[in-house]
N, C-alpha and C positions, 0 to 999 in steps of 0.2 A: 812545727807548719800551720802556716795561717788558717784560722776557722772563717769561714766565709759570713758564718753565724753572729760573729763577734767583730769582725776585723773590717772595718769601714771599707779600706781599701781590695781586700779579696771581695767585697760584694760586687764594686763596680768591676775589676777585672771579671768577675763570672758574667756578668750582664752583660759587656760589652764583648765577649767571646759569644756570647749566643744571639748576639745581634748582630753578627758581624754575618754567625753560621748560617743566620737568618736571609741576611742579605744578600749569601753566595747563592741562595737557594731560589731567591723571588725570579732571576730570569732563566732558570730550568721550568718556575711554577707555568709563568708566563708563558714559556715557549708552548708546555705543554696546553694550555688554555688556547693560545692559536690555532695550533694543529686541532684540537675538539673543533674550535670554532668554524674552522676550513673543512669538516671533515661533511662529507653530504649526506644531506637525510635521505634516510631509505624511503622512496615513492612508491606506496601499495597503489596498484591498479588495478579496479573492477569495473567490469560492462554493468549496462542496464541497459535492457532489453524492454521498452515500453510498447505495447500492442495497439496504443491511442495515439495521440499527438501529443507535441508537447507542449502544447500553450493548455490544453487541455487536460494535461496531468501535472504541470506545474508546481502545484500546492504539496500533492503526495510525493512529488522529487523533491523540494523541501524539506518537507518533513522526515523524508531519508537524511536528506545532510546535515537538521539537526541531530540527529542519532546518531549522525556518525561525530558529529562536533562532542557530543557527550564523553564518546571511546577515546578521545581524541587525534580521531582523525578530520584533517583540514584538508579540503580540497584548494588546488592549488599550492600547500604549504608542503602537507606527506603523504598527499592522496591524490591520485588522478581517475576520475571517473570517465569511460567510454560510452556515449549515448548511442541508443539507436532506438529509431520509432516508423512502426509498421502501418501507421496513420491508418487504424482499422481495417488493414488489408492484411487476414491472416497469413495468407497464401507465401506473404514475403519475411515472413518468423524466420524459418529455417535458412534462409540465405543470411538475414540478420545477423543471426546465434553464430554462424559461421564465419561471421567479419568479426565478431568482436575476439572467437576463439581464437583466432587467428593472429589477431594485434597482442596476442601475451597476456589475457588477463590473470588475476590470480581469482576473480568470482565471479560469478552471472548472477545478476539482479532480475530478477522478473516481475511482471505483471499479469496475471491470469492464467487460467487453463490452457490456452493456446499457445502462448509464449512460453511458459512453463516447460509445457510438450514437446514443443520445436526446440528447447534449450537442449532438454533430456534427449530425446531423438539425434542430435548434432552433437553431443560428447558429455562422454561415460567419465572422463577424467576431470575438469573442469569442475568444481564446486559450484552450486548453482542456491541461489535462494530466494524463495520464494516471499516477495513483499505482501501478496494477496494473489491468493489461487481459489478455485474451488476444492469441491472437498477430495482431496489428494489421493485418498485411498479409493473411493468408489470410480474415481477415474482412474486411477490403477498408474499415478507420479510415482504412488510408495508403495511399502510393502505395509505398514504399520504406521501410525502416528507415533508410536512409544519408541520403537526402531525400525526409523525410516529404510537405514542400509541404503548403498546406492552413494550418488554422489546429489541428492537433490536434500534440501531440508526448511525449513522457513515458517510459514503463519498459513493457515486456513481458514478460509469462510466456507461455513455449511450452507449451501446455496438455497439448497431445496428446502431449509426449514424456517428460514427468511421470506421466500418466496411465499412459501403457504401462510405467515406470519401477516404477510404484507395482504394476502387475501385478507383474512380473517378483519385486519384493521380496516380496510377500507369500506368493508359492510358493515360491521361496527359504528363508523364515520356515517354511514349513509346504508341505512336499513332498505330502504326504498327500493335502493337496484334490484336488478332480478339478471342483469348480462354486464358481461365486463371484459376485457380484454387484456392479455398480457402482452407488453411488446417485448420481442425476442428475437437473439442474431442466430439465427438456424447454424451456424460455421460454427458454434461455441461449445463444442461436447460436452460441458457442463451443462447445457440444455436437457440431456437426457433422462439426468435425477429431478433436475427442478420443475419438468412439466410431471412426472411421475410423482412430484408432492405435490403438485397445484390442482392438479384434476380431483382427488379424493377429496378436498379441501372444499374446492367449491360446489362438486356435488353434496356434501353435510350441511352445505350454506343454502342449498336450493338457488348456486347461481349459475349460470350458461357460460361458459367462457370459452374466447375466439381467439386467435393468436395471429398478430398480425405481425410479419417476419420484417426484418430488416438487416442485412449485411455489409451496407455503408450512409455516410450520410444524405445519400443521393437517393435511398427510399424511404426517410424519415416523410416528408410531405406529402407521399401517396399513401403510406403508413397509416397518418395519422384523420388523413381525408375519409378514408375507407371507415376506420372505426366510426368515424360523423357519421356517415352515410347508413351504418350497421344499428345506430343508436344503441351505441354502446355509454353503457352507465358510467363507466370509471376505466381506467388503467394499470395496471400493475407493471412498473418498470421493470425488468429482469438486471440483475447487475453482469455489465460484459463491458471490456476494455475498449470495441469501438462503442459503445451508447456512452458510456460512462463519460468520455472524452466530448460528447457532442452536447454534454448537458445543458448549454444554456440555449442551441436549436430548439432541444426537447421541451424544454419549459418554455419556450417564446410559444411553440404549436402548441400546447396542452390550455397556455391561458388565451391565446386568442380564438380557439377553438373549444373553449370553456370544457374542457374536459377533466375531471376531477383525479389527478394524476397521484400514485404514491412511485418513490423510488426511492436511490440514496441522499443520506442528507443533503447534497448541494444540489440537489432536484429541488428541495424545499425551498432553500436558500434564493437560486434564483428563478419562483415562480409558483414552481407546485404545490399542490395543496398539502401535502403529506410528505412525509419519507418517516420510512424503517431501517437500520441495517447496520452494519459492523462501520464505526469508525476507520475509514481507509489509513487518512492522517497518521492516527496511531499505529495503525498495522505497519504503515514505512517507516515508522520513528522507530518500532519494538525491530524490524529487519536489520537494524544495527548492530544489533546484540546476536544474530547470527553471523554477520560479515567479523564482527571481533572476535567471537571464537574461532572462526576458521583460520583467518587472519594470526591468531596465537598458535595455531597448531593441531586443533579437533578436528577429527574427519567428520565431514555432512554426515555421514549414517549414525554418530552417534551421539546425535544431537535431537534430541523429541522435540518432534513438531508442532508448535498451538495452534489453538483453534484462538480465534478470532476473539477477545475478551472483551472489550467496549462495545456496545451497543445504543443506539441513540432514536429517542421516537420524537418528531420535530413536526411541529403544524403551524403552519402561514397561515396567521390570522386573515393577514389582507388581501390573499385570494377566496379563504372563505366566505369575506363579507360579502367580496365582486360575484360570487357563486353563489350566495344568499344561501348559503350550507352554515349550520349553529353545532359544531361540536359538538355530543354529549358528553355529559359528565366522565364517564367511566374512558372515554378517549382523554381530555383534558388532564385528567390525575395518571396518567401513562406520558406524558410529554416531559422531556429532559430540556424541549429547548422550543420556546413559542416566538414565531417573527411576527410584530404587531404594523 
C-alpha cells in the first residue's frame, strides 16, 4: 500500500481529496453565514423619564448614550430608547411613566427624586435605574443602598450634604456676607432633608437664610428680583430637575443682577460665580452599567445602589472679576476647574 509520506502520487491524491471535501463544504458554510447575516438583531428597549426639558438635559442624556455604547448598546442598531419629558411639571411624571410602561420597555431610566418616585408608584415590575436622584433611603425610594430590594437601583446624590457644603463654600469665598438665599423647588420631596441640613449650617456660620421658591421657569425672574430687594448677599442654587434644566436663564439672571451664586457645574460654566456638586455627566454615564446588568439578567433589587463618586469645585474668575470678588487661596486650592 502506498505511503503518502514517501509516495508523491499518494500525497497528491490525499491533498486533492481534502480540497474536494473543503470545496463541498463551502456552499453549506456560505449558507449558514448568509442566514446569520439575515437574522434580525435583538433590539433592547428602554425608556427615559426626564423631569426637565430635552434641551436642558441633552448633555447628560448624551453621557448615558456614551456609557451604553461602551457596554455594546448602540441606539438605532441594537437599542431603542423611548423619551418622555415633564418639562419641569412634576405633576405630569406619573402619566409619562405610565406611557413608557405601556410601550413595553424593559427598563425605565429616571432623573431626579420626583421622576423616580413617580416611576416607582407607576410600576412594581419594570426595573427602574436612577441616573441621578436625591438620598434614595431618606426619601423612601429603597430600603437600603446595599440591598435595595424591589425594582429600583442606580445612583444617588446626598443632596443635603452637597447643599450644606455649598453654604460653607460661598461663605468662605465671601466672608463679609450675613444673609443668603436658597433657590429651591418646593414640589421636590428631596427639599425636606436639604432644608434640615442647610439651616444648622447657616446658623453655625452666623448667616441668615431665606428661601426663594420656584415651581417653574416663569417663577425665576420674580424670585431673583425678590432676592435683590431683600439685599441678599449670595444665592445657593439647590439641585432639582426643573432648576437644572433652566441653567442658562438662572445664570443670566444672576449675572445681570450681580448676585454671587453657587450651584451645579453647568451653572458656573454658564456664568455663575461658583459650582460644587456631583458630576451629573459622570453619573449618567455610570447608569449604563446598571442597565447592562439588568439586561443580562440581574434583578435590580440585587444590585447595590452607588453614591455619586466624582465631585467638582468650579470657579468662574471672569464673573469674580466682574463682581469685584477675589477668591481666597483656601478656595483656589479646592478648585478642580477654573474658568478664566
